[in-house]
Backbone bond lengths (Angstrom), bond angles and torsions (degrees), N, CA, C in turn:
res aa  C-N    CA-C-N  psi(-1)  N-CA   C-N-CA  omega(-1)  CA-C   N-CA-C  phi
1 X - - - 1.413 - - 1.513 112.14 -
2 X 1.348 113.40 136.41 1.475 118.07 -178.72 1.529 110.39 -114.09
3 X 1.327 117.28 138.94 1.433 121.76 169.10 1.590 108.88 -98.64
4 X 1.294 113.33 126.89 1.447 117.51 -177.14 1.568 105.66 -96.71
5 X 1.405 113.72 128.82 1.349 121.39 -179.01 1.503 108.43 -109.26
6 X 1.312 120.83 145.95 1.491 121.63 168.59 1.494 110.28 -85.60
7 X 1.403 116.28 173.22 1.449 117.08 178.93 1.489 110.38 -67.75
8 X 1.314 124.67 -15.86 1.437 125.96 -175.57 1.520 114.53 -90.01
9 X 1.301 115.85 -2.71 1.474 122.19 -176.31 1.525 107.41 -100.63
10 X 1.301 117.97 138.39 1.447 125.17 -178.43 1.538 105.09 -77.87
11 X 1.318 116.85 130.41 1.474 117.75 -178.15 1.533 111.59 -68.68
12 X 1.287 116.36 139.65 1.447 119.50 176.37 1.538 109.98 -98.70
13 X 1.329 116.38 4.24 1.485 119.04 173.35 1.555 109.30 88.59
14 X 1.267 111.09 -176.44 1.489 118.14 176.43 1.553 109.19 -79.25
15 X 1.304 114.95 138.43 1.424 122.82 -175.80 1.560 108.52 -121.79
16 X 1.278 120.03 117.95 1.416 122.54 178.20 1.617 105.40 -94.66
17 X 1.312 114.62 128.17 1.429 116.38 -179.38 1.515 112.29 -123.55
18 X 1.340 114.69 -4.15 1.443 120.08 165.82 1.457 111.23 -158.10
19 X 1.304 118.70 177.96 1.498 119.24 177.48 1.538 113.11 -67.71
20 X 1.268 116.11 -22.93 1.518 119.15 -172.76 1.492 118.80 -119.10
21 X 1.381 114.93 1.99 1.428 121.87 178.03 1.567 112.84 -129.87
22 X 1.274 117.58 139.85 1.386 122.29 177.41 1.501 113.99 -132.92
23 X 1.320 119.32 130.31 1.421 122.53 179.01 1.545 107.42 -79.51
24 X 1.301 117.64 119.99 1.500 120.09 -179.48 1.523 110.95 -105.82
25 X 1.295 116.89 134.38 1.432 125.01 -179.58 1.504 109.79 -73.30
26 X 1.266 119.50 121.02 1.458 122.70 173.86 1.529 110.01 -107.46
27 X 1.336 113.46 129.00 1.434 119.60 177.36 1.547 108.56 -127.79
28 X 1.374 115.33 100.19 1.405 118.25 -177.58 1.502 112.91 64.18
29 X 1.331 113.19 -115.85 1.477 119.04 -178.54 1.570 114.17 -98.56
30 X 1.372 116.55 16.92 1.404 121.34 -178.57 1.534 112.71 -128.95
31 X 1.322 113.91 142.54 1.455 121.13 177.98 1.469 106.21 -118.22
32 X 1.290 119.59 121.94 1.501 122.19 175.66 1.552 109.47 -80.93
33 X 1.307 114.01 111.25 1.427 118.25 178.71 1.505 114.96 -82.54
34 X 1.314 118.10 -39.23 1.452 128.54 178.95 1.468 113.47 -155.04
35 X 1.303 122.48 133.04 1.431 122.91 174.56 1.512 110.07 -125.71
36 X 1.300 121.23 2.95 1.507 124.83 174.14 1.501 108.28 59.04
37 X 1.297 121.04 34.38 1.446 123.56 -176.39 1.537 111.98 -91.85
38 X 1.378 117.81 -14.32 1.475 116.49 -173.75 1.513 108.21 -140.73
39 X 1.331 117.85 155.51 1.479 124.66 -175.09 1.506 106.66 -116.26
40 X 1.378 115.04 139.04 1.449 119.66 174.46 1.438 111.99 -87.20
41 X 1.367 117.64 179.78 1.429 123.86 -179.66 1.507 114.53 -66.67
42 X 1.369 113.19 -25.99 1.463 115.68 178.17 1.585 114.97 -83.27
43 X 1.320 113.19 7.62 1.431 116.89 177.50 1.579 116.15 87.85
44 X 1.380 115.41 -11.59 1.422 120.85 177.58 1.518 109.11 -91.16
45 X 1.301 122.81 167.52 1.441 121.68 169.50 1.530 111.72 -53.19
46 X 1.271 113.28 144.45 1.469 120.56 -175.82 1.504 114.56 -47.40
47 X 1.352 118.31 127.44 1.445 122.75 178.87 1.432 115.46 89.95
48 X 1.349 122.35 -13.52 1.422 125.48 -175.87 1.564 108.92 -88.94
49 X 1.335 113.05 140.36 1.489 120.38 175.78 1.585 108.73 -124.73
50 X 1.300 110.79 153.19 1.538 118.83 -176.88 1.538 106.72 -96.87
51 X 1.309 113.62 153.13 1.441 120.15 178.27 1.471 111.82 -75.56
52 X 1.296 118.99 -25.23 1.459 121.60 -179.38 1.567 109.75 -152.10
53 X 1.380 115.03 159.74 1.472 117.80 -177.11 1.444 114.99 -74.51
54 X 1.311 120.59 -21.19 1.465 123.58 -174.68 1.539 107.61 -133.51
55 X 1.363 118.91 142.12 1.521 122.58 -11.94 1.469 112.51 -56.29
56 X 1.382 113.38 152.70 1.494 121.09 -173.34 1.582 106.42 -56.41
57 X 1.339 116.45 121.59 1.470 121.38 -172.51 1.575 108.24 -59.52
58 X 1.250 120.85 -40.98 1.417 119.51 -174.17 1.523 111.66 -72.25
59 X 1.339 117.91 -15.56 1.474 118.29 173.20 1.514 113.68 -90.42
60 X 1.329 113.35 -20.69 1.465 121.53 177.61 1.566 111.13 -79.30
61 X 1.301 115.12 -37.95 1.558 122.10 -175.92 1.536 106.85 -122.60
62 X 1.285 116.51 130.36 1.396 124.88 172.10 1.498 112.17 -132.68
63 X 1.428 115.73 136.56 1.457 119.21 168.97 1.540 111.84 -76.27
64 X 1.321 116.52 128.32 1.490 120.69 179.09 1.547 107.02 -107.66
65 X 1.387 114.14 119.58 1.427 121.23 179.30 1.558 109.83 -83.77
66 X 1.305 117.85 132.52 1.472 122.35 171.68 1.489 108.83 -133.05
67 X 1.387 112.64 168.57 1.428 119.96 -178.83 1.596 110.44 -66.95
68 X 1.279 119.23 -28.59 1.442 125.51 -176.19 1.560 110.74 -89.39
69 X 1.377 116.03 -62.31 1.460 118.81 -174.05 1.527 105.98 -156.16
70 X 1.335 117.17 142.69 1.468 117.26 172.59 1.474 114.30 -76.55
71 X 1.334 119.13 156.95 1.453 117.92 174.65 1.535 104.67 -147.81
72 X 1.397 111.63 172.15 1.423 121.75 -175.24 1.577 109.19 -101.70
73 X 1.310 118.21 123.96 1.414 120.78 173.04 1.479 111.65 -101.48
74 X 1.397 117.98 130.03 1.424 125.75 -178.33 1.541 108.84 -113.82
75 X 1.296 118.14 129.45 1.493 119.39 -179.19 1.520 117.07 -72.68
76 X 1.392 114.26 -17.06 1.384 115.57 -171.28 1.527 119.56 101.26
77 X 1.292 112.70 -17.72 1.490 117.03 177.10 1.640 107.65 -74.77
78 X 1.276 111.55 124.03 1.535 114.09 -170.65 1.520 117.03 -67.14
79 X 1.316 118.71 119.02 1.410 125.04 172.26 1.506 104.49 -159.72
80 X 1.279 117.40 111.08 1.474 119.70 -178.59 1.521 113.53 -73.20
81 X 1.309 114.29 136.66 1.423 119.94 175.77 1.546 107.93 -120.03
82 X 1.366 114.58 154.48 1.531 118.79 -170.91 1.459 109.52 -150.37
83 X 1.304 118.00 143.60 1.492 122.08 175.86 1.520 107.38 -133.44
84 X 1.346 115.16 132.72 1.418 123.81 173.08 1.583 108.47 -71.99
85 X 1.294 115.69 120.99 1.469 117.75 -179.87 1.571 108.48 -133.94
86 X 1.251 117.34 119.44 1.398 119.71 -171.37 1.539 110.94 -102.06
87 X 1.390 116.11 109.34 1.471 122.08 177.07 1.493 105.17 -141.75
88 X 1.379 115.59 166.24 1.490 119.45 -179.75 1.513 108.07 -95.88
89 X 1.375 118.13 104.77 1.502 119.98 178.79 1.517 113.00 -67.88
90 X 1.314 120.19 -19.30 1.428 123.11 176.22 1.581 108.88 -74.35
91 X 1.235 116.57 -26.81 1.488 119.74 178.59 1.517 111.32 -95.90
92 X 1.309 116.83 -33.60 1.473 122.29 175.52 1.519 108.74 -118.85
93 X 1.316 121.00 86.97 1.394 121.14 -169.01 1.563 114.55 -86.48
94 X 1.348 116.60 -10.83 1.454 118.31 -177.92 1.480 111.35 -105.96
95 X 1.285 116.80 146.35 1.524 123.15 175.27 1.505 105.77 -122.67
96 X 1.273 117.14 133.62 1.503 124.94 172.04 1.516 113.43 -124.27
97 X 1.283 117.91 135.07 1.468 125.31 175.91 1.546 109.57 -141.90
98 X 1.342 112.35 164.26 1.470 115.55 170.86 1.518 109.28 -118.05
99 X 1.327 117.92 139.76 1.427 121.88 175.76 1.497 112.89 -138.98
100 X 1.311 117.39 159.02 1.461 121.32 -174.32 1.540 106.52 -147.09
101 X 1.304 118.16 122.98 1.506 124.44 175.30 1.504 108.18 -87.46
102 X 1.354 113.77 118.20 1.507 115.97 177.26 1.495 111.23 -82.18
103 X 1.287 117.78 -35.42 1.544 119.17 -176.33 1.582 105.86 -147.64
104 X 1.367 116.20 108.22 1.434 120.10 173.54 1.499 110.39 -101.52
105 X 1.321 120.30 110.10 1.416 123.60 -179.91 1.501 112.76 -57.13
106 X 1.369 116.82 137.97 1.423 125.02 179.44 1.519 107.79 -99.34
107 X 1.392 117.54 77.26 1.471 120.75 -176.57 1.571 104.91 -134.43
108 X 1.308 116.31 101.62 1.539 119.70 -179.14 1.573 113.49 -61.46
109 X 1.347 116.36 -18.79 1.449 117.93 -173.94 1.490 113.15 -90.64
110 X 1.419 114.95 -16.00 1.435 114.96 -175.48 1.520 109.55 -140.22
111 X 1.334 112.67 123.87 1.540 118.15 -177.34 1.532 107.68 -79.49
112 X 1.234 114.98 139.38 1.454 122.72 162.03 1.543 109.50 -128.09
113 X 1.392 115.75 149.80 1.436 113.58 -178.02 1.529 108.78 -154.63
114 X 1.366 115.85 167.79 1.361 125.10 168.18 1.514 107.23 -113.66
115 X 1.303 115.05 136.62 1.479 117.18 -174.57 1.562 111.43 -135.74
116 X 1.319 113.67 141.75 1.469 123.52 174.80 1.556 104.30 -108.40
117 X 1.324 116.09 120.98 1.470 118.76 174.49 1.546 110.53 -92.16
118 X 1.304 114.70 134.37 1.476 119.29 174.91 1.452 110.07 -123.78
119 X 1.343 117.87 120.08 1.515 124.22 -177.93 1.509 107.80 -113.83
120 X 1.300 120.13 104.95 1.445 121.64 177.92 1.558 112.35 -91.51
121 X 1.239 121.95 -5.40 1.423 121.55 -179.76 1.542 109.16 -168.26
122 X 1.308 116.91 -175.02 1.438 125.38 177.77 1.512 114.38 -130.57
123 X 1.272 118.67 158.95 1.545 119.15 179.69 1.473 108.76 -88.64
124 X 1.296 115.52 -175.85 1.467 118.83 -174.63 1.514 115.00 -62.04
125 X 1.378 116.40 -18.57 1.436 122.54 177.83 1.494 112.50 -91.27
126 X 1.369 117.29 0.13 1.423 119.24 -175.54 1.479 116.46 83.44
127 X 1.311 119.01 6.66 1.480 127.14 178.64 1.576 108.29 -79.93
128 X 1.350 116.48 124.54 1.478 117.71 177.96 1.513 113.34 -51.90
129 X 1.292 118.99 140.22 1.460 127.02 173.34 1.463 106.32 -95.29
130 X 1.340 119.08 105.74 1.513 126.97 -167.68 1.527 112.92 -113.10
131 X 1.349 112.91 134.17 1.404 120.84 167.92 1.521 107.32 -109.43
132 X 1.341 118.87 129.80 1.477 122.46 178.36 1.527 110.33 -98.71
133 X 1.286 116.39 123.97 1.530 121.46 172.70 1.488 110.30 -103.82
134 X 1.333 113.17 123.74 1.504 113.09 -167.67 1.570 111.24 -124.16
135 X 1.307 109.64 155.47 1.503 122.27 168.22 1.555 102.70 -111.18
136 X 1.301 117.80 105.54 1.507 124.11 -168.59 1.542 104.43 -100.63
137 X 1.389 114.80 143.07 1.407 124.56 175.48 1.578 111.12 -72.15
138 X 1.328 117.21 -26.57 1.469 119.35 -177.22 1.542 114.77 -136.05
139 X 1.260 122.37 -24.93 1.467 120.35 -176.79 1.538 111.72 -77.89
140 X 1.300 113.68 146.27 1.454 121.10 -176.11 1.598 113.23 -67.93
141 X 1.211 116.65 152.10 1.490 122.46 176.57 1.525 105.52 -64.77
142 X 1.317 117.33 133.72 1.446 124.71 -179.45 1.523 113.53 96.04
143 X 1.288 118.31 -8.35 1.487 123.13 -179.59 1.573 105.86 -64.09
144 X 1.315 114.85 136.22 1.434 119.69 177.12 1.532 106.26 -128.01
145 X 1.315 119.35 136.90 1.402 125.30 179.61 1.597 108.35 -134.23
146 X 1.322 113.93 118.31 1.444 118.37 178.53 1.562 110.81 -80.36
147 X 1.357 117.44 136.17 1.406 119.81 177.08 1.539 114.09 -90.16
148 X 1.290 111.14 3.06 1.545 115.00 -179.76 1.536 110.46 94.10
149 X 1.270 111.92 -165.11 1.505 116.72 -171.75 1.560 114.26 -65.74
150 X 1.302 118.87 -35.90 1.428 119.63 -174.70 1.563 112.69 -114.12
151 X 1.326 117.32 8.59 1.474 117.91 178.36 1.537 107.16 -124.45
152 X 1.331 116.63 155.90 1.415 121.10 -174.89 1.527 115.14 -71.35
153 X 1.318 115.38 160.04 1.412 119.93 169.64 1.517 109.05 -92.12
154 X 1.360 115.83 135.64 1.447 122.37 -179.39 1.498 111.38 -102.65
155 X 1.346 117.68 130.22 1.529 122.73 178.26 1.505 105.65 -116.57
156 X 1.345 119.51 126.96 1.430 117.13 179.14 1.587 110.20 -92.74
157 X 1.296 113.35 124.07 1.452 122.51 -175.28 1.544 111.64 -93.89
158 X 1.279 116.05 -39.13 1.489 126.00 -174.08 1.557 108.42 -136.86
159 X 1.357 112.92 148.12 1.460 115.79 -178.56 1.431 111.94 -140.85
160 X 1.350 118.07 147.23 1.500 126.23 168.34 1.533 112.86 69.59
161 X 1.338 114.86 -159.13 1.420 123.80 -168.33 1.516 114.67 -101.66
162 X 1.266 117.97 -5.69 1.580 120.61 -171.54 1.491 109.04 -56.01
163 X 1.319 122.83 -36.19 1.464 124.42 -179.00 1.477 113.20 -107.07
164 X 1.324 116.56 15.80 1.495 120.70 -179.52 1.666 107.69 -61.12
165 X 1.347 111.24 133.89 1.388 119.54 178.40 1.534 113.55 86.95
166 X 1.364 117.23 0.45 1.450 121.42 -179.51 1.478 109.95 -109.02
167 X 1.310 117.19 142.64 1.488 120.20 171.88 1.516 105.68 -76.99
168 X 1.381 116.49 125.83 1.427 123.41 -179.83 1.508 104.55 -117.35
169 X 1.424 113.59 131.80 1.454 120.37 176.02 1.484 107.96 -93.08
170 X 1.316 117.08 127.13 1.503 122.71 -176.17 1.554 106.63 -114.78
171 X 1.304 115.15 124.26 1.581 120.36 176.43 1.511 107.49 -122.64
172 X 1.299 114.28 127.83 1.520 119.14 178.67 1.505 112.68 -135.72
173 X 1.328 110.76 144.33 1.471 114.50 168.66 1.547 107.98 -86.87
174 X 1.300 115.73 93.64 1.432 121.47 -176.81 1.587 110.09 -71.85
175 X 1.321 116.77 -25.50 1.452 118.68 177.88 1.460 111.45 -71.54
176 X 1.320 119.37 -38.48 1.440 123.23 175.36 1.519 111.32 -62.20
177 X 1.388 117.68 -46.46 1.409 122.16 179.70 1.465 110.62 -63.62
178 X 1.295 121.91 -38.91 1.504 124.50 174.83 1.457 113.36 -60.39
179 X 1.320 119.74 -44.45 1.396 128.34 -179.22 1.562 109.81 -64.49
180 X 1.286 115.13 -41.90 1.458 123.60 -176.62 1.538 110.11 -69.67
181 X 1.352 113.75 -44.12 1.505 115.90 -174.65 1.545 110.45 -83.57
182 X 1.232 122.13 -22.94 1.563 122.53 -172.38 1.504 107.79 -122.82
183 X 1.310 125.42 -2.93 1.467 125.64 175.55 1.534 113.53 54.05
184 X 1.365 112.08 40.97 1.421 117.04 179.04 1.537 107.82 -161.60
185 X 1.349 112.70 165.15 1.529 116.39 173.31 1.540 110.66 -85.15
186 X 1.281 119.36 147.62 1.436 117.47 173.86 1.506 110.75 -77.77
187 X 1.354 120.71 170.45 1.465 121.72 174.60 1.520 111.93 -67.72
188 X 1.283 115.88 171.28 1.469 116.62 -177.89 1.597 110.17 -80.49
189 X 1.258 118.84 -3.28 1.423 121.79 175.39 1.497 111.67 -123.72
190 X 1.329 116.95 108.40 1.454 119.12 -179.57 1.562 113.45 -71.34
191 X 1.350 112.89 171.24 1.513 115.29 -172.60 1.519 110.68 -96.88
192 X 1.406 117.85 -46.86 1.491 114.48 -175.73 1.458 111.26 161.17
193 X 1.270 112.15 -176.12 1.551 122.77 -173.12 1.489 108.13 -128.22
194 X 1.384 118.96 143.77 1.478 122.51 177.40 1.546 108.16 -133.85
195 X 1.244 111.67 168.57 1.501 122.12 -177.56 1.539 108.69 -141.06
196 X 1.279 120.40 131.90 1.419 122.56 173.10 1.570 106.35 -149.87
197 X 1.358 113.17 132.11 1.564 115.39 -176.43 1.512 111.37 -145.80
198 X 1.270 115.29 138.60 1.468 122.91 172.25 1.596 107.84 -110.21
199 X 1.294 110.90 14.50 1.542 116.49 176.88 1.578 106.16 -124.92
200 X 1.284 117.53 140.88 1.503 121.01 -179.31 1.534 99.00 -66.40
201 X 1.354 116.98 122.85 1.487 121.55 -172.14 1.541 109.89 -151.75
202 X 1.268 115.33 166.34 1.512 121.97 -177.50 1.610 104.56 -137.28
203 X 1.342 110.14 146.27 1.457 119.21 -177.18 1.525 106.31 -131.74
204 X 1.399 114.74 137.60 1.478 119.20 177.64 1.597 106.26 -120.83
205 X 1.296 112.12 -174.78 1.429 123.20 -169.42 1.569 115.68 -35.29
206 X 1.302 116.29 129.55 1.532 123.30 176.52 1.522 109.72 -110.22
207 X 1.357 113.29 127.21 1.470 115.53 -174.19 1.565 106.24 -135.02
208 X 1.314 113.13 154.77 1.499 119.99 173.81 1.530 104.16 -113.16
209 X 1.325 115.30 143.64 1.508 116.42 -179.03 1.472 111.44 -156.04
210 X 1.402 116.27 173.01 1.397 120.41 -178.11 1.649 110.15 -90.13
């Protein structure tokens, strides 16, 4: 269920009312998917779950409070986190987030990356259909690698150290990517968003919009 807010109403933020449903704040043509403003009992941002218990998720990811806007700091120890977020990708086809790489290793023999997982639907078995958007330490921008039938396609959006330490705003037409990769439209209710990184990185507000 979604509560629709006008521009004149103060946001109450994201409200988790079950393990599988999230109330998302809609403001005009924007849906706030995550603003990292609240912490759950597991130490992660509210509603997020980790793929595995170790490394300890709450030690890998921490919410950083600032006067302007909170953000998520990731140490770079790999442990994927994911949150179910229900929005209509056919109505809100674009996703925007901000990310910043704190330390990008300069090792041409071993790739490290920060990735944002976007799942707009599920397959016939109920498994999320994921596209991974990456900041890679060595692969060129625009590189795509298919994981095969049951693994996500990875698309490199940023590469290397040139923008290290800077907040970079990323805007994508995830609906167009889904159609291109899967030759179909996604359902009217998306599945969610995930984060996994082997680079020390930070992530700020994630929104869907028209």
